[in-house]
N, C-alpha and C positions, 0 to 999 in steps of 0.2 A: 732267705731265711735269717732272724735272728739269734745269738745264742742263746734265747730261752725256749727255741724253736717256735714264734710265732711269724706269719707271713711280713715282709716286710712292706710297710705301708706307701712307700713309693715303688710302682709297680713297675712305670717304664719312665725313664729320663733321657731324654736328646741332648746332644753334643754335636752343636755346628763348626766349622773351621771358623777361626777367630775367635771364638768364646776362652775369655779367663773365670776359668772354676776355682774355688776355695774350697775345700774340704774341712769340716772343723766340726767340733765336739772335745769332750776332756775323754784323758787318756783313758786307754779299753776301748771305748765306744766302735771302733773297726773303722777308722780310718783307712790307717795303713791296706787293712784286709782290703778296701774298696780299690785302693790302687794297683795292687796283687791283682785282683780278681783282672781289672784291665788289662795288667800287662799280659797275663797271662792267657788275656782271652778265653775267659771264662765259657763253660759250657754246660753248667750244671754239675760241673764236676768236684767241686769246692766247697767248702763246708756251708759259704752263703746262700750255694744253688744258683745264683746269679749266671745268665747269659750276657755274655757281649755281642751285639753285631756291627757290621761294618755297613753302611747303606740299606739296612733291613738285612744284610744275610749273613750266616753265619761266615768269618774268616776263611780264605783256603788255609790249607794245612802248611803252606811252604811260608807262611807269616812265623809259625811257632819252629820249623824248624832250620830255617835258612837266616841269619841274623842280617846279611846286609839287603832283605827282603822284609824286616820284620819295621811297622810302622809305629811303633812303639819306642821312646826311650822311658827310662825310669832313672834318676839321681835319687838313690837313697841316702840317710843320714851318715852309714858306716859304708863308707867307700877309701881304697888305699889304689895305691897301684903298684903291680908288682913289675912293671918293666921300670928297667933300668935306664933307657935310653932317656936322652934328652928331647926337652919337650918339642923342641923343630921336627929331630926326626920321626918321631912318635906320631904326631899329626901329620907330618909326609905320607909315612907309611900308610896310615888309615886313610886321608886322602886318595893315595894311589890305589887301592883297593876298589874304593867310591869311584873314580875317575880314570877315564883312559888316556886322556890328557894330562903329560907329568907337568906339562906349565901350568895348567890349572890349578892342579894339587897342588902346586908350591903356592900357588898363589893363596888356597883355602886354609893352607897351615897359617898364615901370617893373619888371613882376616882372624880366625878363631884368638890366635894367640890377643888379639887387637881387642878382639869384643871381650872377652874372659879379665880384659885390665880394665874393663870398663865397670865389672861388679864387683872386682874385689879391691881392698884399699891396701893390697900390699903387690904391686906390679910384679907379672909373670917377665923373666927372663928368657925366649927361648931356648936359652944356651942351657939352664936349669935341668939337671935332671929328672925326671917324673916323680922319684920316688922321695925327693927332696922338696917337694909343693906341700905347705900347710894345707889344713883342714880346709881354710877357705878359697886357698887358691885351686886346691883342688876340683872342687864342687863348683867354682867358677868354670874352669877348665871344662869340665865334664858340661854344665850347659852349654856352653859356647861349642862345643864340639857337636854335639846333640841339635843344635839349631843350623851351623854355618854348616860343616861336613857331612856328619850322618843326616842333617835336612829331614830331620823325622817330623812328621805332620801331626804326632799326640806326643806329648811331652810332660811325663809325670815329675812331679818335684817334692821331696818331703821332707818339710820344716825347715829351707832355706835360710829363717831368720838366724838361726844356732850358727852358720858358718860364715859370718863376717861379711857377708855379702849384702852391696849395697842396693837396700830394697826397693825404694822409689826409682832409684837408675834401672834396674833391671825389670821392671813393671813396664816402664818408659820402653826399653830396647827391645823386650820381648813381645811389645802390640805391635810394631811394626812389622812383625811376620805372622802371616795370618796361619795359626795353627790353632791345636786344641791343647790348652797347657791347663794343667789341675795341679795345685797347690794344696798338700798338707801343712794346715798352719794352726797355730795359735796366735798369729800376730794380727791384731785389729787391723793395722793398717793397710797389710796385706788382702785382709778379707773386704776392708770396703773398696777397696781398688780393683776389685774381682768383679764380674759381670753376676755372677750367679754365686749362694753359697747352697752346699748342701749339708745338711745339718744331721749328724750321726747320733747314735746313742744305740748302746743294748746291740751293737753289732749291725745297727740297721741304719737305712737313710731314712730320718723322721720329718723329714720340712726341705723344701726346695725355696730359697729366698732369695728375690732378684734387686738389687741395689737401687734403692727407692732416691726422690731427689732431696729428703732429708739427709741421705746418708751421705749423698754425693758432697753436701757442705760441709756433711763433719768430718769428712774423709780431709778437705784441706786443713782442718786446725790440728787432727791429727798429722799431716804431713808436718806442719810447722815444729811441733811437738817431736816429730823421730826426727828430722833435721837437729833440731837442738840435741838431744840425747845423742845425736851422731856425731854432734862437735866434741859433745864432754868426753867419748870415749876416745877420741882422738886427741886430744888434749891430754886425757890421762896416760896413755901410752907414749906419746912424747916425752911424760916426764913433765909435764908441767903444773902450776900450782893453781886450782878454781877457786873462784872467789865469787864475791854476792852480786856480781855481775850475770854469772851464767844460772845462777838461781831466779832471777828478775826474768831473764828468758822463758824458761820453764815455768814461773807461774804464770 
């Protein structure tokens, strides 16, 4: 049900393993509510009255009650670590909970830091304390942790474009894993690299769009523009002066 009490036009929407989906729409259209419904395994008890099924059935209660069994990982816009442990120790503890093989747990923590450093422009040291990480580093670490250590089959990401994460690199890396990725996004580049776009309005799924051949061609141009803007951001961060050549690249 939408905010005005109308029935949602999209009555059923199926996702398959390996799908990358963007959830788009103006602010207040219901994007975050949709991914929260998925994370909560909604069963008609949320304001939207949606029901989430896995393989056509209601998920078992242990998925809600036992975090180690929950197949959904959600990375929100506002995330902070409470633990003051060094990154390496924090990840090793989490990997140890997930793995009975201690040596494998150590290996997973190293893989997670390496994966996170592919996503963020600010390299993460495994000796840094969790509370010292920047917003972009935190989001990169949580994504890497969900993919590598948590091995969650369904990952929900809320506006990663605002976290200083290298978007094109992130999508390239994530496609290597056969999972369901849902991006809440306002970013045209992320939307054009997704297989499917769910268009939200008034708290409802109004339209489902699949990437067309024309949009695939457009995404290559948007990619070049995105890389040019990323280069500008890096130069500004490094205190370099910008000139006419940068403008020519954008034009």
